[in-house]
C-alpha positions as CSV (number, residue, x, y, z in Angstrom):
1,M,-79.4,43.8,-19.7
2,N,-81.8,42.2,-22.7
3,G,-80.4,39.3,-24.8
4,F,-82.7,38.1,-28.2
5,G,-85.7,39.0,-28.6
6,G,-86.0,41.6,-25.7
7,E,-85.5,38.3,-23.1
8,P,-83.9,39.1,-19.9
9,L,-80.3,38.2,-20.5
10,L,-79.6,37.3,-16.4
11,P,-81.7,36.0,-14.1
12,P,-83.0,38.2,-11.6
13,I,-80.6,39.3,-8.5
14,G,-82.1,38.1,-5.5
15,S,-79.9,36.4,-3.3
16,L,-76.5,35.9,-2.7
17,H,-76.2,32.5,-4.3
18,V,-77.3,34.1,-7.9
19,I,-74.6,37.0,-7.0
20,L,-72.0,34.7,-6.5
21,R,-72.7,31.9,-9.2
22,I,-72.8,35.3,-11.7
23,F,-69.5,36.2,-10.4
24,D,-68.0,32.6,-10.4
25,V,-68.9,32.1,-13.9
26,L,-67.3,35.6,-15.0
27,M,-64.1,34.7,-13.2
28,E,-64.4,31.0,-15.2
29,M,-64.6,33.1,-18.4
30,D,-61.9,34.9,-17.8
31,L,-59.8,32.0,-16.8
32,L,-60.6,29.6,-19.7
33,Q,-59.6,33.0,-21.8
34,R,-56.5,33.2,-20.3
35,F,-55.9,29.3,-20.8
36,E,-56.4,29.5,-24.4
37,A,-54.3,32.3,-24.8
38,Y,-51.4,30.5,-23.0
39,V,-52.0,27.0,-24.7
40,A,-52.2,29.2,-28.1
41,A,-48.7,30.7,-27.1
42,E,-47.2,27.0,-27.3
43,K,-46.5,26.6,-23.4
44,K,-46.9,24.3,-21.6
45,I,-50.1,23.6,-19.0
46,E,-48.6,22.1,-15.6
47,P,-50.6,19.8,-13.3
48,K,-51.5,22.4,-10.4
49,D,-52.0,25.1,-13.1
50,W,-55.7,25.8,-13.7
51,M,-57.7,23.8,-16.6
52,P,-60.7,23.5,-17.8
53,D,-62.7,20.3,-16.5
54,A,-63.3,19.8,-20.1
55,Y,-59.3,19.4,-20.9
56,R,-58.9,17.5,-17.6
57,K,-61.5,15.1,-18.5
58,T,-60.6,14.4,-22.2
59,L,-56.9,14.2,-21.0
60,I,-57.8,11.7,-18.5
61,R,-59.8,9.3,-20.9
62,Q,-56.6,10.0,-23.5
63,I,-53.4,9.4,-21.6
64,S,-55.3,6.2,-19.5
65,Q,-56.5,4.7,-23.1
66,H,-52.7,5.1,-24.2
67,A,-51.9,3.2,-20.8
68,H,-54.1,0.3,-21.1
69,S,-53.2,0.0,-24.9
70,E,-49.6,-0.1,-24.0
71,I,-50.2,-3.0,-21.1
72,V,-52.9,-5.1,-23.2
73,G,-50.5,-4.6,-26.5
74,M,-47.5,-6.7,-24.5
75,L,-50.4,-9.3,-24.9
76,P,-50.0,-10.6,-28.7
77,E,-46.4,-10.0,-28.7
78,G,-45.8,-12.2,-25.4
79,N,-47.4,-15.0,-26.6
80,W,-44.2,-15.6,-28.7
81,I,-41.7,-14.9,-26.5
82,S,-40.8,-18.7,-26.0
83,R,-41.8,-19.4,-29.6
84,A,-39.0,-16.6,-31.2
85,P,-37.0,-18.6,-33.7
86,S,-33.7,-17.6,-32.2
87,L,-32.1,-16.5,-29.0
88,K,-31.4,-13.4,-30.2
89,R,-35.0,-12.8,-31.4
90,K,-36.7,-13.9,-28.0
91,A,-34.0,-12.0,-26.6
92,I,-35.3,-8.6,-29.0
93,L,-38.6,-9.5,-28.5
94,M,-38.2,-10.0,-24.5
95,A,-36.8,-6.5,-24.4
96,K,-39.7,-5.1,-26.2
97,V,-42.4,-6.3,-24.1
98,Q,-40.5,-4.6,-21.5
99,D,-40.4,-1.2,-23.2
100,E,-44.1,-1.6,-23.9
101,A,-44.3,-2.2,-19.8
102,G,-42.7,0.8,-19.2
103,H,-44.6,2.9,-21.5
104,G,-47.4,2.1,-19.9
105,L,-45.9,3.2,-16.2
106,Y,-45.1,6.6,-17.5
107,L,-48.5,7.0,-19.0
108,Y,-50.3,5.8,-15.9
109,S,-48.3,8.2,-13.8
110,A,-48.9,11.1,-15.7
111,C,-52.8,10.2,-15.8
112,E,-52.3,10.3,-12.0
113,T,-51.1,14.2,-11.8
114,L,-54.4,14.8,-13.1
115,G,-56.2,13.6,-10.2
116,V,-57.3,10.4,-10.5
117,Q,-56.2,7.1,-9.0
118,R,-54.0,4.4,-10.9
119,D,-56.3,1.8,-9.4
120,D,-59.4,3.4,-10.5
121,T,-57.9,3.1,-14.2
122,I,-57.2,-0.2,-13.8
123,E,-60.5,-1.0,-12.6
124,D,-62.0,0.9,-15.9
125,L,-60.1,-1.0,-18.0
126,H,-61.0,-4.4,-16.4
127,S,-64.7,-3.8,-16.1
128,G,-65.1,-3.0,-20.0
129,K,-65.8,1.1,-19.0
130,A,-62.3,2.3,-20.6
131,K,-61.2,1.3,-23.8
132,Y,-58.0,0.2,-25.9
133,S,-56.7,0.4,-29.3
134,S,-59.0,-1.7,-31.2
135,I,-55.1,-3.0,-33.0
136,F,-54.3,-5.5,-30.0
137,N,-57.6,-7.7,-30.3
138,Y,-56.2,-9.2,-33.4
139,P,-54.7,-13.1,-32.9
140,T,-51.1,-13.1,-33.8
141,L,-51.1,-16.5,-36.0
142,N,-47.2,-16.5,-36.8
143,W,-44.0,-15.2,-35.9
144,A,-44.4,-13.1,-39.4
145,D,-47.5,-11.0,-37.4
146,I,-44.9,-10.1,-34.6
147,G,-42.4,-8.2,-37.7
148,A,-46.5,-6.7,-39.1
149,I,-46.9,-5.6,-35.8
150,G,-43.7,-3.5,-35.2
151,W,-43.4,-2.3,-38.5
152,L,-47.1,-1.2,-39.0
153,V,-48.5,-1.2,-35.7
154,D,-45.9,0.5,-34.1
155,G,-45.4,2.7,-37.3
156,A,-48.8,4.0,-37.0
157,A,-48.1,4.9,-33.1
158,I,-45.3,6.8,-34.0
159,M,-47.3,9.1,-36.4
160,N,-49.6,9.3,-34.0
161,Q,-47.5,10.0,-30.8
162,V,-45.0,11.9,-32.1
163,P,-47.3,15.2,-32.3
164,L,-47.9,14.6,-28.9
165,C,-44.1,15.6,-27.8
166,R,-45.3,19.0,-28.6
167,C,-48.7,18.3,-26.4
168,S,-50.0,21.1,-24.3
169,Y,-49.9,19.0,-20.7
170,G,-46.4,19.6,-19.9
171,P,-46.3,15.3,-18.2
172,Y,-48.0,14.1,-21.3
173,A,-45.4,15.4,-23.4
174,R,-42.3,14.6,-21.5
175,A,-43.5,11.1,-21.3
176,M,-43.8,10.8,-24.8
177,I,-40.5,11.9,-25.5
178,R,-38.9,9.0,-24.5
179,I,-42.1,5.8,-25.5
180,C,-41.7,8.0,-29.3
181,K,-37.5,7.3,-29.5
182,E,-38.5,3.5,-27.7
183,E,-41.1,2.7,-30.5
184,S,-39.1,4.0,-32.9
185,F,-36.5,1.0,-32.0
186,H,-39.7,-1.0,-32.4
187,Q,-40.6,-0.4,-35.8
188,R,-37.2,-1.0,-37.7
189,Q,-37.2,-4.0,-35.6
190,G,-40.1,-5.3,-36.7
191,Y,-39.9,-3.9,-40.4
192,Q,-36.3,-6.2,-40.5
193,I,-38.1,-9.1,-39.3
194,M,-40.7,-8.4,-42.5
195,M,-37.6,-8.0,-45.0
196,T,-35.7,-11.2,-43.9
197,L,-38.8,-13.4,-44.1
198,A,-40.0,-11.2,-47.8
199,Q,-36.3,-11.9,-49.2
200,G,-36.3,-15.4,-47.9
201,S,-37.7,-18.8,-49.1
202,A,-40.8,-18.8,-51.2
203,D,-43.6,-19.7,-47.9
204,Q,-41.6,-17.9,-45.7
205,H,-42.5,-14.5,-48.6
206,R,-45.7,-16.0,-48.3
207,M,-45.7,-15.2,-44.5
208,A,-44.8,-12.3,-45.0
209,Q,-47.5,-11.1,-46.9
210,D,-50.2,-13.1,-45.6
211,A,-49.3,-10.8,-42.1
212,L,-49.7,-7.7,-43.8
213,D,-53.0,-8.8,-45.8
214,R,-54.4,-9.4,-42.0
215,W,-52.9,-6.8,-40.6
216,W,-53.0,-3.7,-43.0
217,W,-56.5,-2.4,-42.6
218,P,-56.7,-2.8,-38.7
219,S,-53.7,-0.8,-38.7
220,I,-55.1,2.4,-40.6
221,M,-58.0,2.0,-38.7
222,M,-55.9,2.4,-35.5
223,F,-56.0,6.2,-36.3
224,G,-59.5,6.5,-35.5
225,P,-62.4,7.0,-37.0
226,S,-62.8,10.0,-40.1
227,D,-62.5,13.8,-39.8
228,A,-66.4,13.8,-40.7
229,A,-67.1,11.5,-37.9
230,S,-64.4,12.1,-34.3
231,I,-66.4,14.3,-32.1
232,H,-63.0,15.6,-30.9
233,S,-60.9,16.8,-33.1
234,S,-61.9,20.4,-33.1
235,Q,-61.8,21.3,-29.4
236,N,-58.5,19.3,-28.9
237,T,-57.0,20.5,-31.6
238,R,-57.2,24.7,-30.5
239,W,-56.1,22.9,-26.7
240,G,-52.8,21.7,-28.3
241,I,-54.1,18.4,-27.3
242,K,-54.2,17.3,-30.3
243,R,-51.7,18.1,-33.7
244,F,-53.2,17.0,-36.6
245,S,-56.9,15.2,-37.6
246,N,-57.1,11.4,-37.9
247,D,-57.0,11.6,-41.8
248,E,-54.4,13.6,-42.2
249,I,-52.1,11.3,-40.0
250,R,-53.7,8.5,-41.7
251,Q,-52.7,9.6,-45.3
252,R,-49.1,10.4,-43.7
253,F,-48.7,6.5,-42.6
254,I,-50.0,5.3,-45.7
255,D,-47.8,7.3,-47.9
256,S,-44.5,6.4,-46.1
257,T,-45.9,2.5,-45.6
258,V,-46.7,1.9,-49.4
259,P,-43.0,2.3,-50.8
260,Q,-41.4,0.5,-47.5
261,A,-43.4,-2.4,-48.9
262,E,-42.5,-2.3,-52.3
263,L,-38.9,-2.2,-51.2
264,I,-39.0,-5.7,-50.0
265,G,-41.5,-7.0,-52.2
266,L,-44.6,-6.5,-50.8
267,T,-48.2,-5.5,-52.3
268,I,-50.3,-4.0,-49.8
269,P,-53.7,-5.5,-49.9
270,D,-56.0,-2.6,-51.3
271,P,-57.0,-2.9,-55.2
272,D,-57.9,0.6,-55.1
273,L,-54.6,2.2,-53.9
274,T,-52.8,4.3,-56.3
275,W,-50.4,7.5,-56.2
276,N,-52.6,10.7,-57.3
277,A,-49.8,13.1,-58.9
278,E,-51.9,16.2,-58.3
279,R,-52.3,15.6,-54.4
280,G,-48.8,14.2,-54.2
281,S,-50.3,11.4,-51.6
282,Y,-51.9,8.0,-52.2
283,D,-55.6,7.3,-52.9
284,Y,-56.7,4.6,-51.0
285,G,-60.0,2.1,-51.0
286,E,-62.5,2.3,-48.3
287,I,-62.0,1.4,-44.8
288,D,-64.7,-0.8,-43.1
289,W,-65.5,1.3,-40.1
290,D,-68.6,-1.5,-39.3
291,E,-65.2,-3.8,-38.4
292,F,-64.0,-0.7,-36.6
293,N,-67.0,-0.5,-34.4
294,R,-67.7,-3.7,-33.8
295,V,-64.2,-4.3,-32.9
296,I,-64.6,-0.9,-30.1
297,A,-67.5,-1.9,-29.0
298,G,-65.9,-5.4,-27.7
299,D,-66.8,-7.5,-30.8
300,G,-63.6,-8.0,-32.1
301,P,-61.5,-11.9,-32.5
302,C,-60.2,-11.3,-29.1
303,N,-61.5,-8.7,-27.3
304,A,-62.7,-10.9,-24.2
305,E,-59.6,-12.8,-24.3
306,R,-57.3,-10.2,-23.8
307,I,-59.2,-8.8,-20.7
308,E,-59.6,-12.5,-19.2
309,R,-55.8,-12.4,-19.3
310,R,-55.0,-8.8,-18.0
311,V,-57.4,-9.6,-15.1
312,T,-55.8,-12.9,-14.5
313,A,-52.4,-11.2,-14.8
314,H,-53.3,-8.2,-12.4
315,E,-55.1,-10.8,-9.5
316,D,-51.9,-13.1,-10.0
317,G,-49.7,-10.0,-9.1
318,S,-51.7,-8.9,-6.4
319,W,-48.7,-10.4,-4.0
320,V,-45.8,-8.1,-5.3
321,R,-48.2,-4.6,-5.4
322,E,-48.8,-6.0,-1.5
323,A,-45.1,-6.6,-0.5
324,A,-44.0,-3.6,-2.4
325,L,-46.4,-1.1,-0.6
326,A,-45.4,-3.3,3.1
327,H,-41.4,-2.6,2.0
328,A,-42.6,1.0,1.6
329,E,-44.5,1.3,4.7
330,K,-41.7,-0.2,6.8
331,E,-38.9,2.5,5.2
332,R,-41.3,4.6,6.3
333,A,-41.2,3.6,9.6
334,R,-37.4,3.2,9.7
335,R,-36.6,7.2,8.9
336,E,-39.5,8.8,10.8
337,E,-37.7,6.5,13.9
338,V,-34.6,7.8,12.6
339,A,-35.5,11.3,12.4
340,A,-36.9,10.8,15.8
C-alpha cells in the first residue's frame, strides 16, 4: 500500500513485532473514534473507562492545578481572619477558607482517580513544577481586598467553573457541582463587603475603589491567555473538558460585572471600556500579557511567599498525617483480628 508520492505507507512486515505494533495502532485508532463519539454524545468518562493518554494528562494537569489554586488561595484570605472588622465577619471568612480547603480535597481526590498520587502532585506544587492560578500571587493590603477577592476572583471562578459541571470526566464534573454552589455564596459575600464599603464613609468608598483598581486586571487575566495564544483550547473543547473559549468566558464576566460595579457606585479601572451596542457587549482595553506571563513564570509580587508558606504548612502538618495513617492502620488490624 502506497502513500503520497508513491512512498510505502507502512513499513515492510518482516517481524511479529511490526505486525503487533500495527495491530495496536489500529486498535487505538478504533478506541479513539469510539471515545470521541461517546464524549460527543454527552456521556461521562469514568476512571476505569479507556481514555487517550493526552486526555488523561490534560485532566491531571488541569485538576491538580485547580486543586493547588484552592489551597494556595486560602493564604491571602487566611491572613485577614484575625483582622476582620467584626466577629460575624471573622466567622464568615473562616467558613469560606474552610470551604476552599474542602474544594482542594475534592479535587485532589478526583485527580487520584486518574492514577496519580496526591503526594506527588503536592510535591510538584512545592517544587515549582506545577502551576496554580496567577491571581493568588497578589497581596491583600486591607479589608476591601477580601471583598474584591470574593466579588471578582470568586466571580471569575464561577464563570470558569460552572461549565465544568458538564465536563466529560465524571469525577471532575461531580466535584464541581458542590464547589460551584459554595463559590456562589463566596461571590455574594464578597460583593456585600464591597457594597457596604462603597456606601459607607468617603474613606471606605476610596478603599473599595482602590481594591477594585488593583484586582480588576488580574481578575480578567484569570481566564487564561487569549484564544489566539491558547494551545490546548481546541482539543479540550472537542473532548468535552472545556465548553467555552477563554475569551468567551472573559467577555461574559466583564459584561456581568460592569453593571454590578455601577450599581454600588464604583468605576471599572479601564478607560477604554465602552458599551458596544452592535455586539451587545462591552469593548475593553488591552490586557497586559507581559505581566500575566511574569506572574505565571514566578515573578509576581507574592509567588515566593505563597510557596514558602505552603511548604512550611505542609511540613508542620506532617504529624497529623502520620497520626491519621497510624490510626487507620490500627483500625485495619483490629478489623482483621475480629474477622479472624
